[in-house]
C-alpha positions in Angstrom: -15.2 20.5 63.0 -12.3 20.9 60.5 -13.0 23.6 58.0 -13.7 21.8 54.6 -12.2 24.8 52.8 -8.8 23.4 53.9 -9.5 20.0 52.3 -8.7 18.9 48.8 -11.3 16.1 48.7 -14.6 16.1 47.0 -17.8 17.1 48.8 -21.4 16.2 47.8 -23.5 19.0 46.4 -25.8 18.8 49.4 -22.8 19.3 51.7 -21.5 22.2 49.7 -24.9 24.0 49.6 -25.5 23.5 53.3 -22.1 24.6 54.3 -22.3 27.7 52.1 -25.7 28.9 53.5 -25.5 27.7 57.1 -21.9 26.8 57.8 -23.0 23.3 58.8 -24.3 20.3 56.9 -28.1 20.2 57.2 -30.0 16.9 57.4 -33.5 15.6 57.3 -36.2 18.3 58.1 -33.7 21.1 58.4 -32.5 20.4 54.9 -35.9 19.8 53.3 -37.4 23.0 54.7 -34.5 25.3 53.8 -35.3 26.8 50.4 -32.1 28.9 50.4 -30.0 25.7 50.4 -32.2 24.1 47.8 -31.9 27.2 45.6 -28.1 27.2 45.9 -28.1 23.5 44.9 -30.1 24.3 41.8 -27.6 27.0 40.8 -24.7 24.7 41.5 -26.3 22.0 39.3 -26.8 24.5 36.6 -23.1 25.5 36.8 -22.1 21.8 36.6 -24.3 21.3 33.5 -22.6 24.3 31.9 -19.1 23.0 32.9 -18.5 26.2 34.9 -17.2 24.1 37.7 -15.4 20.7 37.6 -17.4 17.9 39.2 -17.5 14.2 39.5 -20.7 13.0 37.8 -21.7 9.4 38.8 -23.8 7.0 36.7 -27.1 8.5 38.0 -26.2 12.1 36.9 -28.5 12.1 33.8 -31.3 10.8 35.9 -30.8 13.5 38.5 -30.8 16.2 35.8 -34.0 14.8 34.4 -35.8 14.6 37.7 -34.8 18.1 38.7 -35.6 19.6 35.3 -39.1 18.1 34.9 -40.2 17.4 38.5 -38.1 19.9 40.5 -36.9 16.9 42.6 -33.4 16.6 43.9 -32.5 13.2 45.4 -30.8 13.4 48.7 -28.1 10.9 47.6 -27.4 12.5 44.3 -23.6 11.9 44.3 -22.6 15.0 42.4 -19.3 16.0 44.1 -17.0 19.0 43.8 -13.8 20.3 45.4 -14.2 23.3 47.8 -11.4 25.3 46.1 -13.4 25.1 42.8 -16.5 26.3 44.6 -14.6 29.2 46.0 -13.6 30.3 42.5 -17.2 30.0 41.3 -18.5 32.1 44.2 -16.0 34.8 43.4 -17.3 34.9 39.9 -20.9 35.2 41.2 -20.0 37.7 43.8 -21.6 35.4 46.3 -20.3 35.5 50.0 -21.1 32.3 51.8 -20.7 31.1 55.3 -17.8 28.6 54.7 -15.8 28.7 51.5 -15.1 32.4 50.9 -12.2 34.1 52.7 -13.2 36.4 55.5 -13.7 40.0 54.6 -11.2 42.5 56.0 -12.2 45.0 58.6 -11.8 47.9 56.1 -14.2 46.2 53.7 -16.8 45.7 56.4 -16.5 49.4 57.4 -17.0 50.5 53.8 -20.4 48.8 53.5 -23.1 51.5 53.0 -25.9 51.7 55.5 -29.2 50.0 54.7 -32.1 51.8 53.0 -35.0 52.3 55.4 -38.2 50.3 54.5 -41.1 51.5 56.6 -43.9 49.3 55.0 -44.5 45.6 56.0 -41.9 43.1 54.9 -44.5 41.2 52.8 -45.0 44.4 50.8 -41.3 44.5 50.1 -41.3 40.9 49.0 -44.3 41.6 46.7 -42.5 44.6 45.1 -39.2 42.7 44.6 -41.1 39.8 43.1 -42.9 42.1 40.7 -39.7 43.9 39.7 -38.0 40.6 39.1 -40.9 39.3 36.9 -41.0 42.6 34.9 -37.2 42.3 34.2 -35.7 45.0 36.5 -33.8 42.6 38.7 -31.4 39.9 37.5 -32.1 36.8 39.4 -33.0 33.1 38.9 -36.2 33.0 41.0 -38.3 34.9 43.6 -36.0 33.6 46.4 -32.9 34.6 44.6 -34.2 38.1 44.0 -35.2 38.5 47.6 -31.9 37.2 48.8 -30.0 39.7 46.6 -32.1 42.8 47.5 -33.0 42.2 51.2 -29.4 42.8 52.2 -29.7 46.5 51.2 -32.9 47.3 53.1 -34.0 47.3 56.7 -36.2 44.2 56.3 -35.8 40.6 57.4 -32.9 39.3 55.4 -34.1 35.7 55.6 -35.2 34.9 52.0 -37.4 32.0 53.3 -39.3 34.2 55.7 -39.8 36.9 52.9 -40.9 34.2 50.4 -43.5 32.8 52.9 -44.8 36.4 53.5 -45.1 36.8 49.7 -47.1 33.6 49.4 -49.5 34.8 52.2 -49.8 38.2 50.5 -50.7 36.5 47.2 -53.4 34.3 48.9 -54.9 37.4 50.6 -55.8 39.3 47.4 -54.6 41.0 44.2 -51.2 42.5 43.7 -50.6 46.2 44.6 -48.0 46.5 41.8 -49.7 45.2 38.7 -49.4 48.7 37.0 -45.6 48.6 37.0 -44.5 48.4 33.3 -42.1 45.8 32.0 -38.4 46.9 31.8 -38.2 46.0 28.1 -41.2 48.3 27.3 -38.8 51.2 27.3 -36.3 52.2 24.7 -32.8 53.1 25.8 -32.6 56.7 27.1 -36.3 56.8 28.0 -38.2 56.2 31.1 -41.7 55.8 32.5 -42.0 59.6 33.1 -40.8 60.7 29.7 -43.3 62.7 27.6 -45.4 63.6 30.6 -46.4 67.2 30.7 -47.1 69.2 33.9 -50.8 69.4 34.8 -52.6 72.7 33.7 -53.6 75.0 36.5 -57.1 76.5 36.8 -58.0 79.6 38.7 -60.7 79.4 41.4 -62.9 82.2 42.4 -60.5 83.3 45.1 -57.7 83.8 42.6 -55.7 80.7 43.8 -54.2 78.4 41.2 -55.3 74.8 41.6 -53.9 72.0 39.5 -56.5 70.1 37.4 
């Protein structure tokens, strides 16, 4: 298949998202079940609405925006089209490395990537923590899936955002959250943290003369 990055013709937003995530155009069940592709479509549509990327908007454009905004529904034949070169520039701005439109990383860049942080708990616990940090304002992302995609790359967990999101859903169904006590990021003033103002525990002396923290 010819690399569409070399073409100057317009591609449908579904084609762009599929190629970006998987390197191939997904159809039918593969497309519908891939939340990573759907999430990228949502971000691309948001960029089109803000005129961050030139796009051909056909007569059904306003209807598509309405359906997606109010019903989270994205018609398969939405006919919003863009040029691959414009997508490349947008991805550079986002710092997003995709499977198709971004230039290959050099060997030196690949060697400079730091090693992943070990995560020894179950993956669904990681997904639950990331989701809670995102909701509390510690992670800049557009959704649970976006937050998982951005953070999983840095840890020794399954990097598939769809798998992590499904694990998160199962964890939520099984009981209450383990991270409800995490404070919101905007609860702190600049220069302070969650451990500020905490004094060391006093020590008491037992009968044997050993100091024991209270």
